[in-house]
C-alpha positions in Angstrom: 15.2 19.0 -13.5 12.8 15.9 -14.5 13.1 14.0 -17.7 10.2 12.4 -19.6 10.4 9.3 -21.8 7.7 7.1 -23.2 10.0 3.9 -23.0 11.5 2.0 -20.5 14.9 0.1 -20.3 13.9 -3.2 -18.2 15.4 -5.1 -21.0 19.5 -3.7 -20.6 19.1 -2.7 -16.7 20.6 -6.4 -16.1 23.2 -5.8 -18.3 24.3 -2.6 -16.6 24.2 -4.1 -13.0 26.9 -6.8 -14.0 29.2 -4.1 -15.3 28.9 -2.6 -11.8 30.7 -5.8 -10.2 29.7 -7.2 -7.2 30.7 -4.4 -5.0 28.3 -1.9 -6.4 25.4 -4.5 -5.2 26.7 -4.6 -1.8 24.2 -1.7 -0.3 24.9 -0.2 3.1 22.2 -1.7 5.7 19.9 0.7 7.2 18.4 0.5 10.7 15.5 -1.1 9.2 17.5 -3.9 8.0 17.1 -5.7 11.2 14.1 -7.8 10.0 14.3 -11.1 9.7 15.2 -12.7 6.0 12.0 -15.1 6.1 8.7 -14.2 7.3 7.0 -17.2 8.6 3.4 -17.5 9.8 0.8 -15.0 10.0 1.8 -11.1 10.5 -1.1 -11.4 13.7 -1.0 -8.1 15.7 -2.1 -9.8 19.3 -1.3 -6.2 21.0 -4.5 -3.8 21.7 -4.5 -0.7 20.0 -4.9 2.5 22.4 -8.0 2.9 20.8 -9.4 0.2 23.0 -12.8 1.1 23.2 -13.0 1.6 19.5 -11.6 -1.9 18.7 -13.9 -3.5 21.4 -16.4 -2.4 19.4 -15.4 -3.5 16.1 -14.7 -6.8 17.5 -18.8 -7.2 19.0 -19.4 -6.7 15.4 -17.7 -9.8 14.5 -18.4 -11.7 17.3 -22.2 -11.0 16.8 -22.0 -12.0 13.1 -19.9 -15.3 13.9 -23.1 -16.3 15.9 -25.8 -14.8 14.3 -27.4 -13.5 17.4 -26.7 -10.1 20.0 -23.5 -9.7 21.0 -21.9 -11.0 23.8 -21.9 -9.2 27.2 -18.1 -9.5 27.7 -16.3 -7.7 25.5 -13.1 -9.3 26.7 -14.6 -12.5 25.3 -15.3 -11.2 22.1 -12.1 -9.5 21.5 -10.2 -12.9 22.2 -12.5 -14.4 20.1 -11.8 -12.3 17.2 -7.9 -12.6 17.7 -8.5 -16.5 18.5 -5.8 -18.4 16.3 -7.3 -21.9 17.2 -9.1 -22.4 14.0 -9.0 -19.2 12.1 -5.5 -18.7 11.4 -3.6 -20.9 9.1 -0.1 -21.0 10.7 0.7 -20.3 14.5 4.5 -19.0 14.4 4.7 -15.1 14.9 7.0 -13.5 12.6 9.3 -10.4 13.2 7.2 -7.7 12.3 8.6 -4.6 10.5 8.2 -1.7 12.3 5.9 1.3 11.1 6.8 4.8 10.8 5.7 8.4 8.9 7.8 9.8 5.8 7.7 13.3 5.9 7.2 15.2 3.0 10.4 17.4 2.0 10.3 20.7 2.1 12.2 21.1 -1.2 9.8 19.5 -3.6 12.2 20.1 -6.3 14.9 17.4 -4.7 12.3 14.5 -4.4 12.5 14.8 -8.6 16.1 15.2 -8.7 17.9 12.7 -10.9 14.5 11.0 -11.5 13.3 10.0 -15.3 9.5 10.3 -15.5 7.5 8.5 -18.0 3.7 7.9 -18.6 1.6 5.4 -17.1 -2.2 5.0 -17.5 -2.4 8.8 -18.1 -0.2 9.5 -14.7 3.3 10.2 -14.1 5.7 7.7 -12.8 9.2 7.2 -12.1 11.1 5.1 -14.4 12.0 2.1 -11.9 14.5 0.6 -13.9 16.6 3.9 -14.2 15.9 4.3 -10.7 17.4 1.2 -9.3 20.6 1.4 -11.6 20.9 5.1 -10.0 20.7 3.6 -6.3 22.7 0.5 -7.1 25.8 2.7 -8.7 25.5 5.4 -5.5 25.4 2.5 -3.3 22.5 3.8 -1.5 22.5 3.8 2.2 19.3 2.3 2.8 17.2 -1.1 2.8 19.1 -3.4 0.2 15.9 -4.8 -1.4 16.9 -3.7 -4.9 20.5 -5.9 -4.8 18.4 -8.8 -2.9 15.7 -8.7 -5.5 17.9 -8.9 -8.2 20.4 -11.4 -6.6 17.5 -13.8 -6.1 15.7 -12.9 -9.3 12.3 -12.4 -7.4 10.1 -9.9 -7.2 8.8 -10.9 -3.8 11.2 -11.9 -0.8 8.8 -12.9 2.3 9.3 -10.3 5.3 12.1 -8.6 3.2 10.6 -7.4 0.0 6.9 -7.1 -0.8 7.1 -6.3 -4.4 7.0 -2.5 -4.2 9.1 -1.3 -6.8 6.9 -3.1 -9.9 4.0 -2.2 -11.2 1.3 -5.2 -10.8 -1.2 -6.2 -13.2 -4.2 -5.4 -11.2 -3.2 -2.1 -10.6 -4.1 -0.9 -14.3 -7.4 -3.1 -13.7 -8.6 -1.1 -10.7 -7.5 2.3 -12.5 -9.7 1.3 -15.4 -12.5 0.3 -12.9 -12.5 3.7 -11.1 -13.0 5.7 -14.4 -15.0 3.6 -16.0 -17.5 3.1 -12.5 -16.7 6.9 -12.0 -15.9 6.6 -8.2 -16.2 9.0 -6.0 -13.7 10.4 -4.1 -14.7 14.1 -3.4 -14.6 14.9 0.7 -13.5 11.2 1.2 -10.2 10.2 3.3 -8.6 7.6 1.1 -6.0 4.6 2.0 -4.1 3.3 -0.5 -2.5 0.0 1.1 0.4 -1.5 -0.5 0.6 1.4 -2.4 3.6 0.8 -4.3 3.8 3.6 -7.2 0.8 5.0 -5.7 -1.2 5.3 -8.8 -4.5 4.6 -7.2 -3.9 6.9 -4.4 -2.7 9.5 -7.0 -5.8 8.9 -8.9 -8.0 9.7 -5.8 -6.1 12.6 -4.9 -6.7 14.1 -8.4 -10.4 13.3 -7.9 -11.0 15.4 -5.1 -10.0 13.4 -1.9 -9.5 15.3 1.2 -7.0 13.2 2.6 -5.0 10.2 1.1 -2.5 7.8 2.9 -0.4 5.7 1.4 1.0 2.6 2.7 3.9 0.1 1.9 6.0 -2.6 3.6 9.1 -0.9 2.3 10.4 2.4 3.5 12.7 2.7 -0.1 9.6 2.2 -2.2 8.1 5.3 -0.4 11.2 7.5 -0.6 11.9 6.7 -4.1 9.1 5.6 -5.9 5.9 6.8 -4.2 6.8 10.4 -2.9 8.3 11.2 -6.2 4.8 9.8 -8.2 2.9 11.8 -5.9 5.2 15.3 -6.6 5.5 14.5 -10.3 1.8 14.7 -10.8 1.5 17.7 -9.0 1.2 21.0 -11.0 5.0 21.8 -10.2 6.4 21.1 -13.3 4.5 23.6 -15.1 5.9 26.2 -12.6 9.4 26.3 -15.7 6.5 28.1 -18.2 5.4 31.0 -15.7 9.2 32.7 -15.3 7.5 36.0 -16.3 4.2 35.3 -14.1 5.1 35.7 -10.4 1.5 36.0 -9.8 0.6 32.7 -11.3 3.7 30.6 -10.0 3.0 32.1 -6.4 -0.4 30.7 -7.0 0.3 27.2 -8.2 3.0 26.7 -5.9 0.4 27.4 -3.3 -2.2 24.9 -5.1 0.7 22.2 -4.8 1.1 22.5 -1.3 -2.5 22.3 -0.3 -2.9 19.2 -2.4 0.7 17.3 -0.9 -0.9 18.5 2.8 -3.7 16.4 1.9 -0.8 13.4 2.0 0.6 11.2 4.4 3.2 8.3 3.6 4.1 5.3 5.7 5.9 1.9 5.6 6.0 -0.8 7.8 4.1 -4.2 8.6 0.5 -3.8 8.4 -0.4 -4.7 12.0 2.5 -2.3 13.1 1.2 0.5 10.5 -2.3 -0.1 12.0 -1.1 0.6 15.7 0.9 3.5 14.4 -1.8 5.7 12.8 -4.4 4.7 15.9 -2.0 5.9 18.7 -0.8 8.9 16.8 -4.1 10.9 17.0 -6.3 11.1 19.9 -9.4 10.5 17.8 -8.8 8.6 14.5 -11.1 9.2 11.8 -11.3 6.0 9.7 -11.2 5.8 6.0 -14.2 5.8 3.7 -12.1 3.8 1.0 -9.6 1.4 0.8 -7.7 1.0 -2.1 -5.6 -2.0 -2.6 -4.0 -4.2 -5.6 -2.2 -7.4 -5.7 -2.1 -7.6 -1.4 -3.8 -11.3 -1.2 -1.2 -13.4 -2.8 0.2 -15.1 0.5 -2.3 -16.7 2.7 -0.3 -16.1 5.7 -0.9 -12.2 5.3 -4.9 -12.9 5.4 -5.1 -12.2 9.2 -3.5 -8.6 9.7 -4.7 -7.7 6.5 -8.6 -8.3 7.6 -7.5 -6.9 10.5 -6.3 -3.8 9.0 -9.8 -3.6 7.1 -11.4 -4.4 10.1 -9.4 -1.5 12.7 -9.3 1.4 10.2 -12.2 1.2 7.3 -15.3 3.5 8.6 -18.4 1.6 9.6 -20.0 2.7 5.9 -17.0 2.5 4.1 -15.8 0.2 1.7 -12.6 -1.5 0.3 -12.0 -2.2 -3.4 -9.6 -4.7 -3.9 -7.8 -6.0 -7.3 -6.3 -9.7 -7.4 -5.5 -12.9 -9.6 -7.7 -15.5 -9.2 -4.6 -17.8 -8.0 -1.0 -16.9 -7.3 0.8 -20.0 -8.4 3.8 -20.6 -6.5 2.5 -18.3 -3.6 -0.8 -20.2 -2.9 -2.6 -17.1 -2.6 -5.8 -15.8 -4.3 -9.5 -14.5 -4.5 -11.3 -18.1 -3.9 -9.3 -18.6 -0.6 -9.3 -15.1 0.0 -12.9 -14.7 0.1 -13.4 -18.1 2.0 -11.2 -16.6 4.7 -13.4 -13.4 4.6 -16.6 -15.6 4.9 -15.4 -17.6 7.7 -14.9 -14.1 9.6 -18.4 -13.4 8.6 -17.7 -9.7 9.3 -17.7 -8.3 5.8 -19.7 -8.8 2.5 -17.2 -9.5 -0.2 -18.9 -9.0 -3.4 -17.2 -9.5 -7.2 -17.6 -6.5 -9.1 -15.6 -7.8 -12.2 -13.7 -10.6 -13.8 -11.0 -10.2 -16.4 -10.0 -13.0 -18.4 -7.3 -11.6 -20.6 -4.0 -13.3 -19.8 -4.1 -14.6 -16.2 -7.6 -14.8 -14.7 -8.2 -11.4 -12.4 -11.1 -10.2 -10.2 -12.0 -7.0 -8.6 -14.1 -7.4 -5.0 -15.7 -4.6 -3.2 -15.9 -5.2 1.0 -18.3 -3.7 2.8 -19.2 -4.3 6.7 -22.3 -6.7 6.9 -23.1 -4.9 10.2 -22.6 -1.5 10.0 -24.4 -0.3 13.0 
C-alpha cells in the first residue's frame, strides 16, 4: 500500500537517525562500493566506442568547427584532437570510474512502492525521501552506503561517491516550469533524463507522449529507491483499487501501464561508462532527440565527460535543455564557466533561454549542434 502526504519530515530525520545508533549507519557494502572515495580530475573517456564510425563522424564536426574549415582527411587525427587533454581538460589525473549498468523494471510493480510514502511535487507523485532514507538505514539496506556517508559528512555531494541524486535540486523546478510554459513537445521523441535523481523531468516527458524515455543517475540506489518508484507512482496503477468491480477496466488500465513503462529504461554509473554501455548494447543506437539535465555542471572536473556525452548521444538535429545555477560556491562550476568550455570546443551552440533572479541566480540553457549536417 502506498501512502500520500503533503508534508515532509526532514526536520525530524536527523533526530531519528541519532536514535538508531552507530550500528544502523554501518550499511553493507555492495559490489559497487569499490569506487574510490575521492574522485579526482576529469572523467575522461579515452576509449573508443564500438560505434567507431559514428564517433569519427561526430568528432569530424568538432575538428571542422575548431578550425572553421573543411574536415581533416585523417579521421584518426580528428578523433585524437577531440580527445586531446593538452589544453582543453582542466585536470590530468584519470579517476576511477563507476561502471554503468542497466536496471530492470520489476515484474511486480506494487512491490516497487511497498513501504514507500509518496507526496505531490509540482503536480507529480514523488517518494518522500526523508522517510525512505530512515527506512533504509533501519533495515541496514545491503546496497551503496551513500545515505550514511551523506549524513556523516553532512553533505549532499561526495565527489565520486554520491552525486546528489537523493535530493530534488532547485533548478529541476525551474526546468519543469519552463517545459510547461514553453509547451515543449515530447510526442514521438526519444528523451534522456541525464543525472535524473528523482526522474521528474523524464516523467514529464513520458506523460507528454515521448516514444521512449531513459533515466540515468550516478548511483544505483537512487535509481532503485527513488527514480523507479517515482515512475511507477506516476502511472495509473494506483487507480486500480477503484476498479475492483470492473475487471475489464482493470485489465485495460494494467495493459496501458505496462505499455507506458515499456518505454522506459534505467541506468546507473559514470557518464562515459553509461555512453559505452548504451552504444554497445544495441547494433544501431538511435540517438536522443532531447536530453534534459539539471544541476549537472556544478563541478568543472565533469565538463569533459558531460560534453562528450552530449556529443556521442545527441541526435544531429536534437537539443539539450540544461538548468543550472550561475555559480556553485565551494565547487567552482556554473553557467559562465561551462559556456566558456563549450565555446572553446566550438561543437555546440549554447543559448540562454531564461534567467531566474529569485534566490541564487539561475539559468536555463539550450544546446544544439553548430554543424548538424
